VOPAGU-2260 file (C-alpha; in pm, 1 decimal, decimal comma):
REM VOPAGU-2260
SITE   aa  ch    i         X         Y         Z
SITE  UNK   A    0    5113,5   -1565,0    3964,3
SITE  UNK   A    1    5227,8   -1687,0    4306,3
SITE  UNK   A    2    5240,3   -1469,0    4614,5
SITE  UNK   A    3    5548,5   -1480,9    4834,8
SITE  UNK   A    4    5428,6   -1473,2    5194,6
SITE  UNK   A    5    5778,2   -1467,8    5349,9
SITE  UNK   A    6    5779,0   -1083,9    5375,1
SITE  UNK   A    7    5440,3   -1102,4    5547,0
SITE  UNK   A    8    5573,7   -1354,7    5798,5
SITE  UNK   A    9    5875,2   -1131,7    5864,6
SITE  UNK   A   10    5653,4    -827,1    5913,3
SITE  UNK   A   11    5438,0   -1031,4    6151,3
SITE  UNK   A   12    5737,7   -1118,3    6367,4
SITE  UNK   A   13    5856,7    -756,0    6364,5
SITE  UNK   A   14    5514,0    -622,6    6459,5
SITE  UNK   A   15    5486,0    -859,7    6755,1
SITE  UNK   A   16    5783,2    -689,7    6921,8
SITE  UNK   A   17    5750,3    -335,4    6786,7
SITE  UNK   A   18    5391,0    -241,1    6868,9
SITE  UNK   A   19    5352,0      12,6    7146,3
SITE  UNK   A   20    5061,8     200,8    7295,2
SITE  UNK   A   21    5000,2     570,7    7261,7
SITE  UNK   A   22    4801,9     782,4    7504,8
SITE  UNK   A   23    4539,7    1045,9    7433,9
SITE  UNK   A   24    4581,5    1384,9    7595,4
SITE  UNK   A   25    4298,6    1557,8    7776,9
SITE  UNK   A   26    4119,7    1837,3    7593,2
SITE  UNK   A   27    4228,7    2197,9    7646,2
SITE  UNK   A   28    4073,3    2528,8    7543,1
SITE  UNK   A   29    4191,8    2605,4    7191,5
SITE  UNK   A   30    4240,6    2242,1    7091,4
SITE  UNK   A   31    4125,5    2165,8    6738,3
SITE  UNK   A   32    3920,5    1854,6    6664,0
SITE  UNK   A   33    3795,5    1687,6    6349,7
SITE  UNK   A   34    3460,4    1511,8    6378,9
SITE  UNK   A   35    3241,5    1297,1    6157,3
SITE  UNK   A   36    2862,9    1318,8    6186,8
SITE  UNK   A   37    2739,9     962,5    6235,9
SITE  UNK   A   38    2368,9    1017,4    6290,5
SITE  UNK   A   39    2104,9    1289,5    6331,4
SITE  UNK   A   40    1872,9    1196,2    6619,3
SITE  UNK   A   41    1496,6    1255,7    6627,1
SITE  UNK   A   42    1544,2    1522,0    6894,4
SITE  UNK   A   43    1766,0    1720,7    6658,2
SITE  UNK   A   44    2091,7    1633,9    6830,2
SITE  UNK   A   45    2376,2    1477,5    6635,4
SITE  UNK   A   46    2596,4    1181,6    6723,8
SITE  UNK   A   47    2949,3    1289,8    6629,1
SITE  UNK   A   48    3272,1    1088,5    6637,8
SITE  UNK   A   49    3566,1    1311,3    6734,5
SITE  UNK   A   50    3817,9    1027,7    6741,2
SITE  UNK   A   51    3910,5    1070,4    7107,7
SITE  UNK   A   52    3546,1    1047,2    7206,9
SITE  UNK   A   53    3190,7    1045,5    7076,8
SITE  UNK   A   54    2928,9    1297,8    7175,2
SITE  UNK   A   55    2559,8    1369,0    7142,5
SITE  UNK   A   56    2576,1    1736,5    7050,5
SITE  UNK   A   57    2331,2    2022,2    7024,0
SITE  UNK   A   58    2433,3    2173,0    6689,8
SITE  UNK   A   59    2352,4    2532,3    6597,0
SITE  UNK   A   60    2425,7    2507,3    6224,0
SITE  UNK   A   61    2301,8    2280,5    5942,9
SITE  UNK   A   62    2472,3    1941,0    5912,3
SITE  UNK   A   63    2396,2    1605,9    5751,3
SITE  UNK   A   64    2507,5    1248,6    5820,1
SITE  UNK   A   65    2858,5    1183,7    5690,9
SITE  UNK   A   66    2973,9    1546,5    5717,9
SITE  UNK   A   67    3328,7    1601,3    5843,6
SITE  UNK   A   68    3354,7    1913,6    6057,6
SITE  UNK   A   69    3652,0    2109,5    6190,0
SITE  UNK   A   70    3598,1    2254,8    6540,6
SITE  UNK   A   71    3793,9    2393,5    6833,9
SITE  UNK   A   72    3738,7    2384,0    7209,7
SITE  UNK   A   73    3591,2    2714,8    7329,8
SITE  UNK   A   74    3513,0    2628,3    7690,1
SITE  UNK   A   75    3560,0    2325,0    7913,5
SITE  UNK   A   76    3308,2    2211,8    8169,5
SITE  UNK   A   77    2940,4    2116,5    8157,7
SITE  UNK   A   78    2853,2    2156,8    7879,3
SITE  UNK   A   79    3172,9    2135,4    7679,8
SITE  UNK   A   80    3148,3    2413,0    7420,6
SITE  UNK   A   81    3296,9    2369,9    7075,3
SITE  UNK   A   82    3303,6    2624,7    6795,7
SITE  UNK   A   83    3310,6    2565,2    6422,4
SITE  UNK   A   84    3635,3    2677,9    6263,6
SITE  UNK   A   85    3636,2    2899,4    5956,6
SITE  UNK   A   86    3397,7    2727,0    5713,0
SITE  UNK   A   87    3639,7    2798,1    5429,5
SITE  UNK   A   88    3926,2    2624,1    5605,8
SITE  UNK   A   89    4034,6    2304,8    5431,0
SITE  UNK   A   90    4041,5    1984,5    5637,6
SITE  UNK   A   91    4355,7    1793,2    5550,5
SITE  UNK   A   92    4343,3    1425,5    5454,0
SITE  UNK   A   93    4575,6    1356,2    5749,5
SITE  UNK   A   94    4326,4    1515,4    5989,4
SITE  UNK   A   95    4041,9    1310,7    5848,5
SITE  UNK   A   96    4241,2     989,4    5890,3
SITE  UNK   A   97    4290,1    1041,2    6264,1
SITE  UNK   A   98    3918,7     988,4    6324,8
SITE  UNK   A   99    3893,5     674,7    6533,4
SITE  UNK   A  100    3700,7     388,9    6375,7
SITE  UNK   A  101    3466,2     286,4    6654,3
SITE  UNK   A  102    3272,7      52,7    6424,9
SITE  UNK   A  103    3438,2    -204,4    6204,0
SITE  UNK   A  104    3417,2    -215,7    5914,1
SITE  UNK   A  105    3261,0     117,8    5824,3
SITE  UNK   A  106    2925,7      86,6    5651,6
SITE  UNK   A  107    3044,4     233,3    5319,8
SITE  UNK   A  108    3350,4       9,7    5304,9
SITE  UNK   A  109    3144,0    -299,3    5377,4
SITE  UNK   A  110    2883,4    -216,4    5114,2
SITE  UNK   A  111    3146,4    -128,6    4852,4
SITE  UNK   A  112    3342,5    -444,7    4923,2
SITE  UNK   A  113    3038,4    -669,0    4891,1
SITE  UNK   A  114    2944,7    -500,7    4563,8
SITE  UNK   A  115    3294,8    -509,9    4412,4
SITE  UNK   A  116    3364,8    -868,2    4518,9
SITE  UNK   A  117    3035,7    -975,3    4364,8
SITE  UNK   A  118    3140,8    -822,3    4032,7
SITE  UNK   A  119    3484,5    -981,3    4048,2
SITE  UNK   A  120    3343,6   -1327,6    4111,4
SITE  UNK   A  121    3063,9   -1296,9    3854,6
SITE  UNK   A  122    3048,4   -1623,0    3660,2
SITE  UNK   A  123    3006,3   -1445,9    3324,9
SITE  UNK   A  124    3209,3   -1124,2    3354,6
SITE  UNK   A  125    3437,3   -1180,2    3653,7
SITE  UNK   A  126    3771,8   -1352,0    3700,7
SITE  UNK   A  127    3644,2   -1706,0    3762,1
SITE  UNK   A  128    3737,9   -1814,2    3408,9
SITE  UNK   A  129    4033,2   -1579,7    3364,3
SITE  UNK   A  130    4365,0   -1739,9    3279,8
SITE  UNK   A  131    4556,7   -1424,8    3371,2
SITE  UNK   A  132    4484,4   -1465,6    3741,2
SITE  UNK   A  133    4615,0   -1767,2    3929,3
SITE  UNK   A  134    4395,6   -2002,2    4128,5
SITE  UNK   A  135    4578,2   -1886,4    4442,5
SITE  UNK   A  136    4455,8   -1529,6    4396,1
SITE  UNK   A  137    4104,8   -1649,9    4312,0
SITE  UNK   A  138    4107,0   -1845,3    4638,9
SITE  UNK   A  139    4211,4   -1535,5    4832,4
SITE  UNK   A  140    3927,4   -1330,7    4681,3
SITE  UNK   A  141    3684,7   -1613,3    4755,9
SITE  UNK   A  142    3799,4   -1621,9    5121,2
SITE  UNK   A  143    3742,4   -1247,0    5158,0
SITE  UNK   A  144    3398,8   -1285,1    5000,3
SITE  UNK   A  145    3317,7   -1571,0    5240,9
SITE  UNK   A  146    3423,9   -1358,9    5540,9
SITE  UNK   A  147    3164,0   -1094,8    5446,2
SITE  UNK   A  148    2890,5   -1339,6    5350,2
SITE  UNK   A  149    2553,3   -1202,0    5467,9
SITE  UNK   A  150    2437,2   -1318,7    5809,7
SITE  UNK   A  151    2079,0   -1428,8    5771,1
SITE  UNK   A  152    1845,4   -1469,9    6069,1
SITE  UNK   A  153    1684,8   -1767,8    5895,7
SITE  UNK   A  154    1996,1   -1982,0    5941,3
SITE  UNK   A  155    2008,8   -2242,0    6216,4
SITE  UNK   A  156    2141,7   -2121,3    6551,1
SITE  UNK   A  157    2453,1   -2339,7    6528,6
SITE  UNK   A  158    2532,6   -2226,0    6173,6
SITE  UNK   A  159    2474,9   -1859,0    6251,5
SITE  UNK   A  160    2675,6   -1868,6    6576,0
SITE  UNK   A  161    2965,0   -2041,6    6397,8
SITE  UNK   A  162    2964,3   -1775,6    6125,5
SITE  UNK   A  163    2944,8   -1497,3    6383,4
SITE  UNK   A  164    3233,7   -1642,0    6586,2
SITE  UNK   A  165    3454,3   -1668,4    6276,5
SITE  UNK   A  166    3359,3   -1315,5    6166,2
SITE  UNK   A  167    3473,3   -1165,4    6496,3
SITE  UNK   A  168    3782,4   -1379,2    6561,5
SITE  UNK   A  169    3911,8   -1353,3    6203,6
SITE  UNK   A  170    3840,6    -982,1    6158,7
SITE  UNK   A  171    4211,3    -900,6    6129,4
SITE  UNK   A  172    4219,4    -705,7    6454,1
SITE  UNK   A  173    4374,6    -998,0    6644,7
SITE  UNK   A  174    4594,7   -1123,9    6360,9
SITE  UNK   A  175    4935,4   -1045,9    6510,8
SITE  UNK   A  176    4830,4   -1175,0    6852,0
SITE  UNK   A  177    4720,4   -1506,2    6702,1
SITE  UNK   A  178    5049,0   -1532,2    6512,2
SITE  UNK   A  179    5241,7   -1446,1    6828,1
SITE  UNK   A  180    5069,6   -1724,9    7022,4
SITE  UNK   A  181    5135,3   -1971,9    6741,0
SITE  UNK   A  182    5502,2   -1868,0    6719,2
SITE  UNK   A  183    5552,0   -1914,1    7091,7
SITE  UNK   A  184    5429,0   -2273,6    7069,1
SITE  UNK   A  185    5640,2   -2343,3    6759,8
SITE  UNK   A  186    5960,1   -2201,3    6910,4
SITE  UNK   A  187    5902,6   -2392,3    7233,3
SITE  UNK   A  188    5907,6   -2716,1    7035,2
SITE  UNK   A  189    6164,2   -2605,3    6774,0
SITE  UNK   A  190    6429,6   -2371,5    6914,2
SITE  UNK   A  191    6618,9   -2339,9    6584,5
SITE  UNK   A  192    6395,1   -2274,0    6288,9
SITE  UNK   A  193    6420,1   -2046,1    5984,9
SITE  UNK   A  194    6166,7   -1778,6    5895,3
SITE  UNK   A  195    6108,0   -1950,7    5562,4
SITE  UNK   A  196    6000,8   -2272,1    5735,9
SITE  UNK   A  197    5753,0   -2093,1    5961,4
SITE  UNK   A  198    5506,4   -2046,8    5677,6
SITE  UNK   A  199    5486,5   -2425,7    5635,1
SITE  UNK   A  200    5355,0   -2496,9    5984,6
SITE  UNK   A  201    4982,6   -2587,4    5987,3
SITE  UNK   A  202    4917,0   -2339,1    6270,4
SITE  UNK   A  203    5056,8   -2052,0    6063,0
SITE  UNK   A  204    4890,1   -2169,2    5741,6
SITE  UNK   A  205    4549,3   -2183,0    5909,9
SITE  UNK   A  206    4580,9   -1829,9    6041,4
SITE  UNK   A  207    4698,2   -1696,1    5704,7
SITE  UNK   A  208    4408,3   -1867,2    5528,7
SITE  UNK   A  209    4133,8   -1779,8    5775,0
SITE  UNK   A  210    4220,8   -1431,5    5904,0
SITE  UNK   A  211    4107,4   -1126,6    5707,5
SITE  UNK   A  212    4421,0    -913,3    5741,2
SITE  UNK   A  213    4676,4   -1139,4    5564,4
SITE  UNK   A  214    4429,0   -1202,2    5283,3
SITE  UNK   A  215    4373,5    -828,4    5242,3
SITE  UNK   A  216    4751,7    -769,9    5248,9
SITE  UNK   A  217    4801,7   -1027,2    4975,2
SITE  UNK   A  218    4516,7    -880,0    4770,6
SITE  UNK   A  219    4666,4    -533,4    4800,4
SITE  UNK   A  220    5002,6    -667,1    4683,0
SITE  UNK   A  221    4827,7    -832,4    4388,6
SITE  UNK   A  222    4622,9    -527,2    4288,7
SITE  UNK   A  223    4932,7    -305,2    4301,8
SITE  UNK   A  224    5066,3    -495,4    3998,5
SITE  UNK   A  225    4862,2    -310,7    3737,1
SITE  UNK   A  226    5030,8    -439,8    3426,5
SITE  UNK   A  227    4951,3    -799,9    3507,3
SITE  UNK   A  228    4581,6    -768,2    3587,6
SITE  UNK   A  229    4446,9    -489,0    3367,8
SITE  UNK   A  230    4361,8    -757,1    3111,5
SITE  UNK   A  231    4133,8    -931,3    3359,2
SITE  UNK   A  232    3969,2    -630,9    3525,8
SITE  UNK   A  233    3991,5    -323,0    3311,6
SITE  UNK   A  234    4109,9       8,8    3457,2
SITE  UNK   A  235    3774,3     122,8    3602,4
SITE  UNK   A  236    3700,3    -205,0    3781,6
SITE  UNK   A  237    4059,6    -235,7    3900,2
SITE  UNK   A  238    4061,7     109,2    4064,0
SITE  UNK   A  239    3727,3      51,1    4233,9
SITE  UNK   A  240    3817,7    -276,0    4403,8
SITE  UNK   A  241    4175,7    -173,0    4476,9
SITE  UNK   A  242    4059,4     144,1    4653,7
SITE  UNK   A  243    3809,1     -58,9    4855,8
SITE  UNK   A  244    4073,5    -313,5    4957,4
SITE  UNK   A  245    4311,4     -34,6    5063,8
SITE  UNK   A  246    4034,3     131,4    5264,1
SITE  UNK   A  247    3949,9    -193,2    5440,6
SITE  UNK   A  248    4315,5    -251,8    5528,4
SITE  UNK   A  249    4347,3     101,1    5669,8
SITE  UNK   A  250    4038,4      39,1    5886,0
SITE  UNK   A  251    4184,1    -286,0    6021,5
SITE  UNK   A  252    4507,4    -106,3    6113,5
SITE  UNK   A  253    4316,8     187,1    6265,6
SITE  UNK   A  254    4115,5     -51,4    6484,2
SITE  UNK   A  255    4434,6    -225,1    6596,2
SITE  UNK   A  256    4600,3     106,3    6683,0
SITE  UNK   A  257    4292,9     224,8    6872,1
SITE  UNK   A  258    4275,1    -103,3    7063,8
SITE  UNK   A  259    4641,7     -75,1    7161,8
SITE  UNK   A  260    4595,4     285,5    7271,7
SITE  UNK   A  261    4306,6     186,1    7499,3
SITE  UNK   A  262    4507,6     -85,4    7670,6
SITE  UNK   A  263    4659,3     176,0    7898,8
SITE  UNK   A  264    4320,2     301,5    8014,0
SITE  UNK   A  265    4199,2     211,5    8366,4
SITE  UNK   A  266    3880,2      41,8    8244,5
SITE  UNK   A  267    3877,9    -335,6    8296,9
SITE  UNK   A  268    3697,1    -397,1    7967,0
SITE  UNK   A  269    3762,4    -301,2    7605,9
SITE  UNK   A  270    3468,8    -277,2    7368,8
SITE  UNK   A  271    3469,7    -335,3    6993,1
SITE  UNK   A  272    3165,8    -283,4    6771,6
SITE  UNK   A  273    3135,7    -489,6    6455,0
SITE  UNK   A  274    2904,6    -397,3    6168,1
SITE  UNK   A  275    2755,3    -729,0    6060,5
SITE  UNK   A  276    2723,3    -805,3    5688,6
SITE  UNK   A  277    2370,0    -834,7    5559,8
SITE  UNK   A  278    2233,6    -862,7    5211,2
SITE  UNK   A  279    2371,3    -598,5    4974,7
SITE  UNK   A  280    2234,5    -252,9    5054,2
SITE  UNK   A  281    2067,2    -377,2    5372,8
SITE  UNK   A  282    2321,1    -335,3    5656,0
SITE  UNK   A  283    2110,6    -330,4    5971,0
SITE  UNK   A  284    2294,3    -512,3    6247,5
SITE  UNK   A  285    2579,1    -434,6    6485,9
SITE  UNK   A  286    2749,4    -650,5    6747,1
SITE  UNK   A  287    2927,9    -506,8    7049,0
SITE  UNK   A  288    3179,3    -740,0    7216,4
SITE  UNK   A  289    3321,8    -673,9    7562,3
SITE  UNK   A  290    3680,0    -799,6    7602,4
SITE  UNK   A  291    3813,9    -832,8    7955,9
SITE  UNK   A  292    4163,0    -689,4    8009,8
SITE  UNK   A  293    4214,2    -940,1    8290,6
SITE  UNK   A  294    4291,5   -1306,2    8236,2
SITE  UNK   A  295    4045,4   -1438,9    7984,7
SITE  UNK   A  296    3838,5   -1740,9    8065,1
SITE  UNK   A  297    3799,5   -1671,9    8436,8
SITE  UNK   A  298    3443,8   -1776,8    8511,0
SITE  UNK   A  299    3385,5   -1512,7    8778,4
SITE  UNK   A  300    3418,5   -1235,7    8518,1
SITE  UNK   A  301    3162,8   -1369,7    8275,5
SITE  UNK   A  302    3129,0   -1280,9    7908,4
SITE  UNK   A  303    2908,9   -1012,9    7755,6
SITE  UNK   A  304    2795,3    -917,5    7406,3
SITE  UNK   A  305    2525,8    -680,2    7285,4
SITE  UNK   A  306    2339,6    -699,5    6953,6
SITE  UNK   A  307    2147,1    -420,4    6779,9
SITE  UNK   A  308    1904,3    -516,5    6503,0
SITE  UNK   A  309    1696,1    -282,9    6287,8
SITE  UNK   A  310    1383,6    -464,7    6173,4
SITE  UNK   A  311    1167,6    -338,8    5885,2
SITE  UNK   A  312     836,3    -365,2    6070,6
SITE  UNK   A  313     920,2    -319,5    6438,8
SITE  UNK   A  314    1225,8     -94,1    6430,2
SITE  UNK   A  315    1527,8    -133,1    6656,1
SITE  UNK   A  316    1573,4    -417,1    6902,0
SITE  UNK   A  317    1869,3    -442,6    7136,0
SITE  UNK   A  318    1963,4    -776,8    7290,9
SITE  UNK   A  319    2220,4    -810,6    7569,4
SITE  UNK   A  320    2372,8   -1151,3    7644,2
SITE  UNK   A  321    2563,1   -1224,4    7965,4
SITE  UNK   A  322    2721,6   -1566,8    8015,6
SITE  UNK   A  323    2856,2   -1686,5    8350,3
SITE  UNK   A  324    2988,5   -2042,0    8332,2
SITE  UNK   A  325    2684,8   -2233,2    8199,6
SITE  UNK   A  326    2428,8   -1968,4    8300,3
SITE  UNK   A  327    2299,0   -1733,2    8029,0
SITE  UNK   A  328    2101,4   -1414,5    8084,6
SITE  UNK   A  329    1930,7   -1258,0    7780,7
SITE  UNK   A  330    1766,9    -915,3    7793,8
SITE  UNK   A  331    1564,1    -772,8    7504,4
SITE  UNK   A  332    1515,0    -395,6    7490,5
SITE  UNK   A  333    1221,1    -301,0    7265,2
SITE  UNK   A  334    1046,5      19,9    7160,6
SITE  UNK   A  335     689,9     -35,6    7283,9
SITE  UNK   A  336     459,9    -266,8    7478,2
SITE  UNK   A  337     316,3    -436,0    7167,5
SITE  UNK   A  338     659,8    -563,6    7068,4
SITE  UNK   A  339     720,6    -670,5    7429,6
SITE  UNK   A  340     400,5    -876,1    7423,9
SITE  UNK   A  341     507,9   -1043,7    7100,0
SITE  UNK   A  342     856,7   -1129,7    7231,3
SITE  UNK   A  343     711,2   -1250,3    7562,9
SITE  UNK   A  344     468,2   -1473,7    7373,1
SITE  UNK   A  345     754,3   -1634,3    7175,2
SITE  UNK   A  346    1009,3   -1640,0    7458,0
SITE  UNK   A  347     932,1   -2000,6    7546,0
SITE  UNK   A  348    1041,3   -2107,2    7195,8
SITE  UNK   A  349    1370,3   -1923,5    7242,1
SITE  UNK   A  350    1430,5   -2085,0    7579,2
SITE  UNK   A  351    1353,5   -2432,2    7442,3
SITE  UNK   A  352    1592,3   -2388,1    7148,3
SITE  UNK   A  353    1878,3   -2289,1    7381,4
SITE  UNK   A  354    1806,4   -2494,7    7693,2
SITE  UNK   A  355    2026,2   -2787,9    7592,7
SITE  UNK   A  356    2331,3   -2561,4    7574,0
SITE  UNK   A  357    2304,2   -2396,3    7917,8
SITE  UNK   A  358    2245,5   -2499,5    8277,1
SITE  UNK   A  359    2025,2   -2200,7    8357,0
SITE  UNK   A  360    1868,6   -1956,1    8114,1
SITE  UNK   A  361    1690,9   -1632,2    8206,4
SITE  UNK   A  362    1510,9   -1416,5    7949,2
SITE  UNK   A  363    1383,0   -1063,3    8013,6
SITE  UNK   A  364    1195,2    -821,8    7786,4
SITE  UNK   A  365    1203,6    -451,0    7874,6
SITE  UNK   A  366    1046,7    -152,8    7699,0
SITE  UNK   A  367    1323,0     109,2    7689,4
SITE  UNK   A  368    1405,4     340,2    7398,4
SITE  UNK   A  369    1676,3     491,2    7616,9
SITE  UNK   A  370    1869,3     163,7    7645,7
SITE  UNK   A  371    1840,0     109,4    7270,6
SITE  UNK   A  372    1981,7     456,0    7199,0
SITE  UNK   A  373    2264,5     400,6    7449,0
SITE  UNK   A  374    2396,2     112,3    7237,4
SITE  UNK   A  375    2570,5     360,9    7006,6
SITE  UNK   A  376    2741,1     566,8    7272,8
SITE  UNK   A  377    2789,4     374,7    7598,0
SITE  UNK   A  378    3127,2     226,3    7693,7
SITE  UNK   A  379    3306,5     436,2    7432,8
SITE  UNK   A  380    3427,1     740,8    7622,8
SITE  UNK   A  381    3119,2     931,2    7511,3
SITE  UNK   A  382    3009,2    1261,6    7651,3
SITE  UNK   A  383    2646,5    1220,7    7760,3
SITE  UNK   A  384    2351,4    1392,4    7595,1
SITE  UNK   A  385    2348,9    1765,9    7643,3
SITE  UNK   A  386    2715,2    1797,1    7746,5
SITE  UNK   A  387    2843,2    1927,1    7414,0
SITE  UNK   A  388    2730,2    2251,8    7255,6
SITE  UNK   A  389    2845,7    2320,3    6899,8
SITE  UNK   A  390    2835,2    2679,7    6777,9
SITE  UNK   A  391    2927,6    2856,7    6457,0
C-alpha cells in the first residue's frame, strides 16, 4: 500500500493562509467552566486546568487526579469563587475537548503510544514480517517510535541535546510554519510549479519525514482502512493503536490552536511545556521552552528553557538555563541543603563538560521548594495560590 501525500501538501498550503487567531473572553459571574484535576498538592490544594487558565484551588469536596469537573463562576475578585454544578449534570464530550493542553503530549497519550508502538514493532508478533503492510507504512511507524524514544540521562551530552532538539522542533506544533518557510524559498526560485511537484523537493521531503504531524496524519489515514489491515493487527490491537494515534493528532492540533490564540496576547514570550519520553511507565521529566514573539535570534533577548526532573532518591529538581550569545547561566533549584551540597560538590564536573561550548558559564544551586512548585503554574495565565475557592 502506498500513501498519496498530495492531499496533505494541499492541506498544508491551505492551512498556511487560513489559520487565524481566536481570543479568550474575560470571566463573568455565571460563566460555566470545565476543569481537569492535574495534581493534588501536599497542602491539600489542587492544581486544576480550566482551559483558559490554571489555578491552585482550595477545594471543599472530594476529588482525585484526572477528575473532570463542571463549575460556574459565583463571584469575581480575590479570591475568585467557583461553585460545582449539579453533580448529576453530564459533561459533554465537546466541553471536555475544549480543555487547553498545556503539556504536550499528555502523559496518558505518551504512555499508551509507547506501549502500542512497542507491540506493533514486536519482532515476533508485530508487523515487521507482515506482507500485508508496505515498507512505507512500517517506516512511518518506525519514525513515530523513534520520535518518542526514551531520553536517558546516561547518554552523552551531544547525543542527548540532539535528541532533545529534534523532539521539540519536530513535535508537529510548528509543522505548517516549517512548510510555509520552505514553500517561500521554493516559490522564490521557481515561480511556476505544480502542487504535485512540491512533494519531490528535498526540503519538503525532509519535513514530511522528520516532523511528527505528517507522520501521524499518514498513520491515521492508514489505520482508517480497516479491511486492509485487520489481517495484520486483529480488531483489538487495531482499535487500541488507532485510538491512540487519533488522540495524539488531536493534541497536536489543540496545541497549535492554543499557540495561535496566545499570539494576540500582550506578553512578549510564549511558553510551551513538553512531557519528555522516558522508559515505559516512568515519565518523570518536563521541558518548558520560552519562545520570543519578537524577532528570533536577536542576541539581546537571550534564550531560556526550564527542565523539571523527578528523581527516585532525591525528588524533584528544577534547572533553569539562560543563554545570552555565548554566555550560559544555569540555576538548580533543589529541595534541601543536602542535595545542594551534593550538586555543589559535582558542579565543577558540569562546568568542565560544558566549558568548551560557551564563553562564560555560571552555575548556581538554590534551595527553594517554592520555585520547584512554580514550574507547573508560572507563565501560563495561572491564578496564584489561594485565589480560587471551589465550593459545592
